[in-house]
C-alpha positions as CSV (number, residue, x, y, z in Angstrom):
1,X,-0.3,0.0,0.0
2,X,1.5,3.7,-0.9
3,X,-0.3,6.2,-0.2
4,X,1.2,9.6,-2.5
5,X,-0.4,12.4,-0.9
6,X,-0.1,15.5,-2.5
7,X,-0.8,19.4,-1.1
8,X,-1.7,21.3,-4.4
9,X,-0.7,24.8,-4.5
10,X,-0.1,27.6,-7.7
11,X,2.3,26.7,-9.7
12,X,4.3,23.6,-8.1
13,X,2.6,20.8,-5.4
14,X,4.4,19.0,-2.8
15,X,4.3,14.8,-3.0
16,X,5.2,13.1,0.4
17,X,4.8,8.9,0.1
18,X,4.0,7.1,3.2
19,X,3.3,2.6,3.4
20,X,1.3,1.5,6.8
21,X,2.8,2.0,10.0
22,X,4.4,5.3,9.5
23,X,6.9,4.4,6.6
24,X,8.0,6.9,4.8
25,X,9.4,6.2,0.9
26,X,9.3,9.3,0.0
27,X,9.9,12.7,2.0
28,X,8.4,15.4,1.1
29,X,9.7,16.8,-2.5
30,X,8.0,19.9,-4.8
31,X,7.1,19.1,-8.4
32,X,6.4,22.1,-10.3
33,X,3.7,22.0,-12.4
34,X,5.0,21.7,-15.7
35,X,4.8,18.4,-18.4
36,X,8.3,17.8,-17.9
37,X,8.2,17.2,-13.9
38,X,4.4,16.0,-14.1
39,X,6.0,12.6,-16.2
40,X,8.4,11.9,-14.2
41,X,6.1,11.9,-11.0
42,X,4.0,9.7,-13.0
43,X,7.0,7.6,-13.9
44,X,8.2,8.1,-10.0
45,X,4.8,6.8,-8.7
46,X,4.3,3.7,-11.2
47,X,7.4,1.8,-10.2
48,X,6.3,1.9,-6.9
49,X,5.7,-2.0,-5.6
50,X,2.7,-2.8,-4.5
51,X,-0.9,-1.0,-5.0
52,X,-0.8,2.8,-5.0
53,X,-3.3,5.5,-4.6
54,X,-2.6,9.4,-4.8
55,X,-4.5,11.5,-3.4
56,X,-5.3,15.3,-3.3
57,X,-7.5,18.2,-2.1
58,X,-9.9,20.2,-4.2
59,X,-8.5,23.1,-4.2
60,X,-10.3,25.8,-6.3
61,X,-9.0,24.5,-9.9
62,X,-5.3,24.3,-8.8
63,X,-5.7,20.5,-8.7
64,X,-7.9,19.7,-11.8
65,X,-4.9,20.2,-14.5
66,X,-2.5,17.4,-11.9
67,X,-5.8,15.4,-10.9
68,X,-6.8,14.7,-14.9
69,X,-2.8,14.4,-15.6
70,X,-2.3,11.4,-13.5
71,X,-5.5,9.7,-14.3
72,X,-4.3,10.0,-17.6
73,X,-1.4,8.1,-16.7
74,X,-3.7,5.4,-15.6
75,X,-2.9,5.7,-12.0
76,X,-5.5,5.3,-9.2
77,X,-6.5,9.3,-8.1
78,X,-8.8,10.5,-5.6
79,X,-9.5,14.4,-4.6
80,X,-10.8,14.2,-1.2
81,X,-12.8,17.8,0.4
82,X,-10.4,20.0,2.5
83,X,-12.5,19.5,5.2
84,X,-12.1,15.9,5.8
85,X,-8.5,16.2,5.5
86,X,-8.5,19.5,8.1
87,X,-10.6,17.1,10.8
88,X,-7.8,13.8,10.0
89,X,-6.5,13.3,13.4
90,X,-8.0,15.5,15.3
91,X,-6.3,19.4,14.1
92,X,-8.3,21.6,13.2
93,X,-6.1,22.3,10.5
94,X,-2.9,23.3,9.4
95,X,-0.4,25.1,12.7
96,X,1.6,25.6,11.4
97,X,0.8,25.5,7.3
98,X,3.5,24.0,5.6
99,X,3.1,21.9,2.3
100,X,5.7,19.7,3.9
101,X,3.3,18.2,6.4
102,X,0.2,19.1,4.5
103,X,1.3,16.5,2.0
104,X,2.4,14.0,4.7
105,X,-1.0,14.3,6.5
106,X,-2.8,13.5,3.2
107,X,-0.9,10.4,2.6
108,X,-1.5,9.8,6.0
109,X,-5.4,9.6,5.5
110,X,-5.4,8.3,2.5
111,X,-3.9,5.2,5.0
112,X,-6.5,5.5,7.0
113,X,-9.1,5.2,4.9
114,X,-7.9,3.4,2.2
115,X,-10.9,1.2,1.2
116,X,-13.0,4.5,1.6
117,X,-11.2,6.7,-1.6
118,X,-13.0,7.3,-4.1
119,X,-11.7,7.2,-8.2
120,X,-11.3,10.7,-9.3
121,X,-12.9,10.6,-12.6
122,X,-12.6,13.7,-14.6
123,X,-15.4,16.3,-15.9
124,X,-16.7,16.4,-19.4
125,X,-15.4,19.3,-21.4
126,X,-18.7,20.9,-21.9
127,X,-20.0,20.2,-18.2
128,X,-17.0,21.7,-16.9
129,X,-16.7,24.8,-19.5
130,X,-20.7,25.4,-19.0
131,X,-19.3,25.2,-14.6
132,X,-16.7,27.7,-15.4
133,X,-19.2,30.1,-17.8
134,X,-21.2,29.2,-14.6
135,X,-19.5,31.4,-11.6
136,X,-18.2,33.8,-14.4
137,X,-21.8,35.0,-14.8
138,X,-22.8,35.1,-11.2
139,X,-19.3,37.1,-10.7
140,X,-20.3,39.3,-13.4
141,X,-23.6,40.3,-12.0
142,X,-22.3,40.7,-8.5
143,X,-20.0,43.3,-9.6
144,X,-22.4,44.8,-11.9
145,X,-25.3,45.1,-8.6
146,X,-22.2,46.5,-6.8
147,X,-20.9,49.1,-9.5
148,X,-25.2,50.0,-9.8
149,X,-25.2,50.9,-6.1
150,X,-22.4,52.7,-6.4
151,X,-23.4,54.9,-8.9
152,X,-27.5,55.7,-7.7
153,X,-25.1,56.3,-4.2
154,X,-23.1,58.6,-6.7
155,X,-26.7,60.0,-8.5
156,X,-28.7,60.4,-4.3
157,X,-25.5,63.6,-4.5
158,X,-26.6,64.7,-7.9
159,X,-29.9,63.7,-9.4
160,X,-31.4,62.0,-6.3
161,X,-34.3,59.2,-7.8
162,X,-33.6,59.7,-11.5
163,X,-32.9,55.8,-11.2
164,X,-36.3,55.3,-10.3
165,X,-38.3,57.5,-13.0
166,X,-37.1,54.6,-15.6
167,X,-38.5,51.2,-15.7
168,X,-37.6,49.7,-18.8
169,X,-36.0,46.6,-18.3
170,X,-32.0,46.3,-19.7
171,X,-32.1,46.2,-23.4
172,X,-31.6,42.6,-25.1
173,X,-29.1,43.4,-27.5
174,X,-26.3,44.6,-26.0
175,X,-27.4,44.3,-22.0
176,X,-27.8,48.7,-22.0
177,X,-29.7,49.9,-18.9
178,X,-31.4,53.3,-20.3
179,X,-31.3,54.8,-16.8
180,X,-27.6,54.4,-16.8
181,X,-27.1,56.0,-20.2
182,X,-29.3,58.9,-19.1
183,X,-27.3,59.5,-16.5
184,X,-24.5,59.2,-18.3
185,X,-25.1,62.3,-20.7
186,X,-27.9,63.7,-17.5
187,X,-25.6,63.5,-14.7
188,X,-27.0,66.5,-12.9
189,X,-30.6,67.6,-12.5
190,X,-29.6,71.3,-13.1
191,X,-29.1,70.3,-16.4
192,X,-32.2,69.4,-17.5
193,X,-34.2,71.7,-14.9
194,X,-32.7,75.1,-16.3
195,X,-34.5,74.5,-19.2
196,X,-37.4,75.1,-21.1
197,X,-39.4,71.7,-21.4
198,X,-39.2,72.7,-25.5
199,X,-35.4,72.8,-25.2
200,X,-34.9,69.7,-22.9
201,X,-37.8,68.2,-26.1
202,X,-34.7,68.6,-28.5
203,X,-32.0,67.5,-26.6
204,X,-33.6,64.4,-25.2
205,X,-35.0,63.4,-28.4
206,X,-31.3,63.6,-30.0
207,X,-30.2,61.6,-27.7
208,X,-32.7,58.6,-28.0
209,X,-32.3,58.8,-31.8
210,X,-27.9,58.1,-31.4
211,X,-28.9,56.0,-28.7
212,X,-31.5,53.6,-30.4
213,X,-34.2,54.4,-27.1
214,X,-37.6,55.0,-28.0
215,X,-38.6,59.1,-27.7
216,X,-42.1,59.9,-26.1
217,X,-42.8,63.6,-25.0
218,X,-45.2,61.5,-22.2
219,X,-41.2,60.2,-20.5
220,X,-39.6,63.8,-21.9
221,X,-42.2,65.6,-19.7
222,X,-42.1,63.2,-16.2
223,X,-38.0,63.8,-16.7
224,X,-38.8,67.4,-17.1
225,X,-41.2,67.8,-13.7
226,X,-39.0,65.6,-12.0
227,X,-35.6,67.7,-12.6
228,X,-37.7,70.8,-11.2
229,X,-38.5,69.3,-8.2
230,X,-34.8,67.8,-8.1
231,X,-32.8,68.9,-4.9
232,X,-29.0,68.0,-5.1
233,X,-26.5,68.1,-2.6
234,X,-23.8,69.8,-4.2
235,X,-24.1,72.2,-7.5
236,X,-23.4,71.2,-10.8
237,X,-20.4,72.9,-11.1
238,X,-18.5,71.4,-8.2
239,X,-19.9,68.1,-9.7
240,X,-17.4,65.6,-10.0
241,X,-19.4,62.3,-9.4
242,X,-19.2,61.6,-13.3
243,X,-15.1,63.7,-13.8
């Protein structure tokens, strides 16, 4: 029984090999995540006599290329939840934290739960890509919400409440929101309130045409009336929110 414990980090991994009763077959050593060094590691593992299992933690995306490579080399690979490793042996987790100690701990865990080790099977490329795209979408959505909230906070100083005047959903063709595009052109209520309704209508209609938005006299008057009632915290000359 050869338990190969791999502590995976960014750019390199630390490897240790243990056998039952604490026999150290290979003291912890580092392996860079390059094709040549991973091949050397796979060749080394294959030469170990007896049954061998390679165990590592599911550490973000770092473990995936190593696990996949060793799996393709026909080695038994198991990827374990880090929480299980951290609780193993009664430790609350790695105090102090060292890659060498962690690789030995992972190998020791593998020996203790030898028969329970589940074989790693790489995800299908399509499924993996969909999961990656979903994570990117979630991050982009959070960023968009954060930026929108920040913009609304700035508008509270220059044009408070203007975002609530627009009810149009995001445009399907490019994701643009009308209120966001509008305040980029009219960031301060004074830019509208100091104009006559006819003067603003000309500007607003021109803006709608330039940005592919539908113009109506009703919405134009609604915005103009709102700007007349709006109270800003800073003057248009002093405003730096959209500088």
